[in-house]
Every structure is written in structure tokens, then in C-alpha cells.
MILO-63995 format. One line per 10 residues: number of its first residue (from 1); for each residue x, y, z of N, C-alpha, C. Coordinates in Angstrom, 2 decimals, decimal comma. Atoms other than C-alpha are relative to their C-alpha. Layout:
BEGIN
NUM = X Y Z X Y Z X Y Z  ... .
END
This chain:
BEGIN
1 = 0,50 -0,93 0,18 0,18 -0,09 -0,07 0,78 1,15 0,40  -1,12 -1,00 -0,29 2,90 2,29 0,98 0,29 0,35 -1,49  -0,70 -0,19 1,48 4,70 2,03 -2,59 -1,14 0,36 -0,96  0,84 -0,44 0,92 1,45 2,37 -4,23 -0,58 1,64 0,03  0,38 -1,57 -0,31 0,72 5,99 -2,44 1,35 0,79 -0,63  -1,33 -0,52 0,98 4,37 6,99 -3,43 0,00 -0,12 -1,26  0,23 -0,22 1,29 4,00 6,05 -6,62 -0,99 0,70 -1,10  1,08 -0,91 0,48 0,69 7,97 -7,19 0,57 1,13 0,22  -0,67 -1,39 -0,35 2,62 10,72 -5,33 0,86 0,46 -0,91  -1,15 -0,54 1,24 5,40 11,19 -7,81 -0,82 -0,13 -1,16 .
11 = 0,41 -0,20 1,22 3,31 10,57 -10,99 -0,66 1,05 -0,07  0,88 -1,54 -0,07 0,75 13,21 -9,72 0,62 1,20 -0,42  -0,96 -1,46 0,28 3,67 15,86 -9,73 0,35 0,15 -1,07  -0,18 -0,45 1,59 4,86 15,21 -12,88 -1,15 0,36 -0,77  1,36 -0,54 0,58 1,50 15,61 -14,30 -0,34 1,47 0,61  0,44 -1,33 -0,27 0,81 18,73 -12,18 1,03 0,66 -0,57  -0,92 -0,89 0,53 4,27 20,02 -13,23 -0,39 0,38 -1,70  0,41 -0,40 1,30 2,95 19,77 -17,08 -1,17 0,68 0,11  1,33 -1,04 0,05 -0,52 20,91 -16,36 0,06 1,19 0,28  -0,33 -1,14 -0,43 0,80 23,86 -14,56 0,44 0,86 -1,39 .
21 = -0,52 -0,90 1,68 3,05 24,92 -17,87 -0,94 -0,01 -0,89  0,77 -0,14 1,25 0,38 24,14 -20,22 -0,88 1,07 0,50  0,94 -1,11 -0,60 -2,06 26,29 -18,09 1,07 1,77 0,08  -0,59 -1,10 0,31 0,68 28,91 -17,98 0,08 0,67 -1,47  -0,15 -0,24 1,50 1,28 28,64 -21,82 -1,58 0,81 -0,31  1,24 -0,40 0,52 -2,51 29,22 -22,17 -0,20 1,50 0,31  0,25 -1,28 -0,49 -2,56 32,09 -19,96 0,52 1,26 -0,64  -0,80 -1,08 0,80 0,44 33,91 -21,61 -0,50 0,29 -1,25  0,84 -0,02 1,34 -1,57 33,28 -25,05 -1,10 0,95 -0,04  1,31 -0,67 -0,04 -4,57 35,08 -23,72 0,68 1,55 0,33 .
31 = -0,99 -1,30 -0,24 -2,03 37,97 -22,32 0,12 0,80 -0,83  -1,02 -0,60 1,39 -0,17 38,52 -25,56 -1,25 0,61 -0,66  0,96 -0,48 0,87 -3,59 38,84 -27,20 -1,10 1,25 0,72  0,85 -0,84 -0,93 -4,98 41,15 -24,10 -1,66 -0,14 -0,01  1,59 0,23 0,01 -8,09 39,20 -23,39 0,10 -0,51 1,47  0,10 0,37 -1,28 -9,19 38,46 -20,17 0,16 -1,62 0,26  -0,11 1,67 -0,14 -8,88 34,57 -18,66 -1,63 -0,51 -0,69  0,97 0,43 0,08 -11,66 32,59 -20,00 -0,50 -0,88 1,18  0,78 0,54 -1,18 -14,33 30,70 -17,93 0,57 -1,70 -0,14  -0,82 1,26 -0,22 -12,21 27,33 -19,18 1,14 0,08 0,77 .
41 = -1,04 -0,18 -0,85 -9,32 28,88 -17,89 -0,01 -0,14 1,32  0,03 -0,16 -1,09 -10,50 29,59 -14,73 -0,36 -1,43 0,44  0,18 1,37 -0,81 -11,93 26,11 -13,98 1,22 -0,96 -0,26  -1,18 0,92 0,07 -8,92 24,63 -15,33 0,73 0,36 1,38  -1,15 -0,14 -0,90 -7,00 26,63 -12,79 -0,91 -0,75 1,41  0,85 0,87 -1,16 -9,69 25,23 -10,02 0,42 -1,29 -0,09  -0,63 1,72 -0,05 -9,00 21,71 -11,19 1,68 -0,06 0,56  -1,60 0,50 -0,39 -5,11 22,34 -10,64 -0,20 0,36 1,67  0,17 -0,33 -1,85 -6,16 23,74 -6,96 -0,31 -1,35 0,83  0,58 1,42 -0,32 -8,09 20,24 -6,42 0,82 -0,92 -0,10 .
51 = -0,92 1,36 0,27 -5,44 18,18 -7,98 1,09 0,09 0,85  -0,95 0,00 -0,76 -3,04 19,75 -5,91 -0,26 -0,21 1,61  0,40 0,71 -1,21 -4,88 19,19 -2,60 0,15 -1,56 0,04  -0,08 1,41 0,19 -5,11 15,70 -3,93 1,21 -0,55 0,40  -1,27 0,02 -0,06 -1,56 15,46 -3,94 0,62 0,07 1,43  -0,38 -0,18 -1,30 -1,00 16,81 -0,77 -0,77 -1,13 1,05  1,05 1,34 -0,72 -3,44 14,25 0,63 0,67 -1,59 -0,18  -0,53 1,32 -0,28 -1,45 11,46 -0,84 1,33 0,00 0,60  -1,50 -0,11 -0,78 2,04 12,72 0,53 0,00 0,15 1,28  0,26 0,58 -1,38 0,27 12,78 3,95 -0,30 -0,92 0,13 .
61 = 0,06 1,13 -0,29 -0,80 9,91 3,84 1,37 -0,90 -0,17  -1,35 1,05 0,10 2,44 8,13 2,73 1,05 0,69 0,99  -0,72 -0,51 -0,95 4,20 10,39 5,39 -0,90 -0,63 1,37  0,65 0,75 -1,33 1,61 9,20 8,37 0,28 -1,46 -0,35  -0,30 1,65 0,35 2,39 5,34 6,80 1,54 0,12 0,17  -1,29 0,60 -0,56 5,96 5,68 7,86 1,14 0,67 -1,29  -1,12 -0,20 1,25 7,81 7,13 4,57 0,32 1,56 0,39  -0,69 -1,18 -0,47 9,88 10,48 4,91 0,64 0,69 -1,41  -0,59 -0,78 1,20 10,94 12,95 2,12 1,62 -0,07 0,38  -1,51 0,01 -0,26 14,61 13,07 1,62 0,62 1,56 0,90 .
71 = 0,12 -1,26 -0,45 14,20 16,34 2,61 -1,24 0,96 0,54  1,28 -0,33 -0,39 12,03 18,25 4,87 -0,71 1,33 -0,71  -0,06 -0,84 0,83 12,25 21,14 2,31 -1,38 -0,26 -0,81  0,97 0,41 0,64 9,51 18,99 0,34 -1,01 0,28 0,54  1,39 -0,49 -0,99 6,67 19,50 2,89 -0,46 1,34 -0,13  0,35 -1,87 -0,13 7,21 23,39 2,84 -0,63 0,02 -1,30  0,48 -0,69 1,27 6,83 23,48 -0,99 -1,14 -0,85 -0,22  1,29 0,56 0,30 3,57 21,43 -0,97 -0,76 0,73 0,92  1,04 -0,70 -0,49 2,10 23,30 1,75 -0,18 1,44 -0,65  0,09 -1,14 1,14 2,87 26,33 -0,49 -1,07 -0,13 -0,60 .
81 = 0,69 0,43 1,19 1,33 25,07 -3,32 -1,46 -0,01 0,44  1,11 0,22 -0,49 -1,57 24,14 -1,27 -1,13 1,48 0,30  0,42 -1,33 -0,38 -2,10 27,69 0,04 -0,06 1,08 -0,89  -0,55 -1,45 1,31 -0,65 29,98 -2,92 -1,34 -0,21 -0,96  1,18 0,20 1,18 -3,19 28,53 -5,69 -1,24 0,86 0,53  1,25 -0,38 0,01 -6,40 29,25 -3,98 0,11 1,38 0,64  -0,27 -1,09 -0,70 -4,86 32,21 -2,14 -0,25 1,36 -1,52  -0,32 -0,79 0,68 -3,86 33,80 -5,48 -1,63 0,31 -0,93  1,30 -0,26 0,65 -7,47 32,90 -7,17 -0,71 0,84 0,31  0,78 -1,06 -1,01 -9,39 34,84 -4,43 0,56 1,26 -0,09 .
91 = -0,51 -1,07 0,18 -7,10 37,53 -4,62 -0,15 0,68 -1,37  -0,04 -0,61 1,56 -7,34 38,27 -8,56 -1,34 0,16 -0,12  1,49 0,17 0,06 -10,90 37,46 -8,31 -0,69 1,47 0,17  0,64 -1,09 -0,36 -12,27 40,13 -6,54 0,95 1,01 0,73  -0,90 -1,29 -0,61 -9,69 42,85 -5,95 0,01 1,54 -0,66  0,00 -1,55 0,27 -10,19 46,79 -5,67 -1,30 0,39 -0,72  1,10 -0,64 0,59 -12,38 49,01 -7,27 -0,18 -0,37 -1,29  0,39 0,05 1,39 -11,56 48,22 -11,03 -0,35 -1,83 -0,17  0,69 1,28 0,74 -13,01 44,52 -10,90 -1,02 0,28 -0,56  1,03 0,09 1,30 -15,11 43,93 -13,81 0,37 0,92 -0,78 .
101 = -0,54 -0,87 1,10 -13,05 46,52 -15,63 0,69 -0,81 -0,93  -0,96 0,37 1,25 -11,14 45,82 -18,74 1,67 -0,31 1,29  -1,26 0,00 -0,76 -8,06 46,62 -16,51 0,13 -0,94 1,36  -0,16 1,46 -1,07 -9,00 44,14 -13,58 -0,23 -1,01 -0,74  -0,09 1,32 0,51 -9,82 41,37 -15,83 1,32 -0,31 -0,43  -1,28 0,10 0,76 -6,24 41,77 -17,53 1,13 -0,29 1,72  -1,04 0,40 -0,98 -4,59 41,83 -13,98 -0,48 -1,37 0,99  0,65 1,10 -0,68 -6,79 38,87 -12,98 0,87 -1,32 -1,04  -0,78 0,80 0,71 -4,92 37,17 -15,99 1,24 -0,08 0,42  -1,44 -0,08 -0,24 -1,50 38,27 -15,20 0,30 -0,87 1,49 .
111 = -0,06 0,56 -1,12 -2,11 37,01 -11,57 0,04 -1,67 0,09  0,04 1,52 0,15 -3,24 33,49 -12,63 0,97 -0,60 -0,87  -0,72 0,67 1,24 -0,92 33,12 -15,46 1,46 0,07 0,88  -1,48 -0,14 -0,24 2,27 34,31 -13,34 -0,15 -1,41 1,41  0,17 1,09 -1,04 0,89 31,80 -10,37 0,09 -1,63 -0,52  -0,35 1,26 0,75 1,00 28,85 -12,76 1,67 -0,74 -0,15  -1,19 0,25 0,13 4,54 29,39 -13,51 0,88 0,04 1,18  -1,02 0,33 -1,61 5,60 30,02 -9,62 -0,41 -1,55 0,44  0,58 1,05 -0,40 3,54 26,83 -8,84 0,71 -1,08 -0,84  -0,38 0,96 0,75 5,06 24,91 -11,47 1,44 -0,13 0,27 .
121 = -1,27 0,03 -0,59 8,70 25,68 -10,12 -0,37 -0,54 1,30  0,21 0,35 -1,35 7,43 25,06 -6,75 -0,06 -1,69 0,22  0,02 1,38 0,38 6,44 21,49 -8,06 1,33 -0,73 -0,21  -1,48 0,51 0,61 9,61 21,02 -9,85 0,82 -0,12 1,32  -0,85 -0,25 -1,15 11,81 22,21 -6,48 -0,65 -1,39 0,98  0,57 1,16 -1,02 9,17 19,59 -4,49 0,59 -1,27 -0,57  -0,47 1,37 0,62 10,33 16,58 -6,83 1,78 0,46 -0,01  -1,93 -0,37 -0,13 14,31 17,96 -6,48 0,44 -0,50 1,22  -0,45 0,34 -1,40 14,03 17,69 -2,77 -0,45 -1,42 0,40  1,04 1,29 -0,77 11,45 14,59 -2,26 0,71 -1,27 -0,37 .
END
């Protein structure tokens, strides 16, 4: 059971890096075209938040089962991702008096796209320390 949890944790980590990178490219393309984020992008971002939470649960379960990461910084990267993604989502969605304007929507696109790239780096660092 323990090896299955570790296997799933490792594979989901790779999938999340690729997913975050694809989402980051999608967000960059929308930013370059000066468009706001689409509902599809938002729902994909929410899916990344959910998958990150599942990844954290797999990691916590394998930790409770007796597994240990090579470096405790691995856990810090995981906690960062679980807190950072929803934080950026809610911050970008309802921020300031410009919310709902073109400028506010472009700022949302910038924040969410940057969050994708930041978390992709955090996922990669988590793999390197795991």
C-alpha cells in the first residue's frame, strides 16, 4: 500500500508540473492577445487547485504511513502550493475598485498566469527535494 501511495504521489507531481506549464502557456497566450481569462481557464485553474490538494493528501498519507521525504523542504513546497493557489485565485478574482473592468480582468489574467509558473517551479523543486 505504501509503495502505491508513493508511486501515485510521484506520478501526480509530474502531471501537475506539465498541467501548470500548459496552463501558464494558455494564460500567456491570452495575455499577449490582451484578453481576459476565459471561463475554461478559470475552471482549469480550479482543477489544478483540487489536484494539488489531492497531491497533498497523498503525500500526507504516505508520511503518516511511515515514509519520509529526503528533505523536509519537500513538505514546505507542498504546503506552499496548497495555500498559494487558492490565495491567488481569490485575490485576483475580487480585488479593488477595478474589478469587472478591462484593466481588472487583465490583472486577473496576469496574476493567475504568474501563479501557474510559480507553482510549476515549486512542484519541480518539490520533486528535487523529495
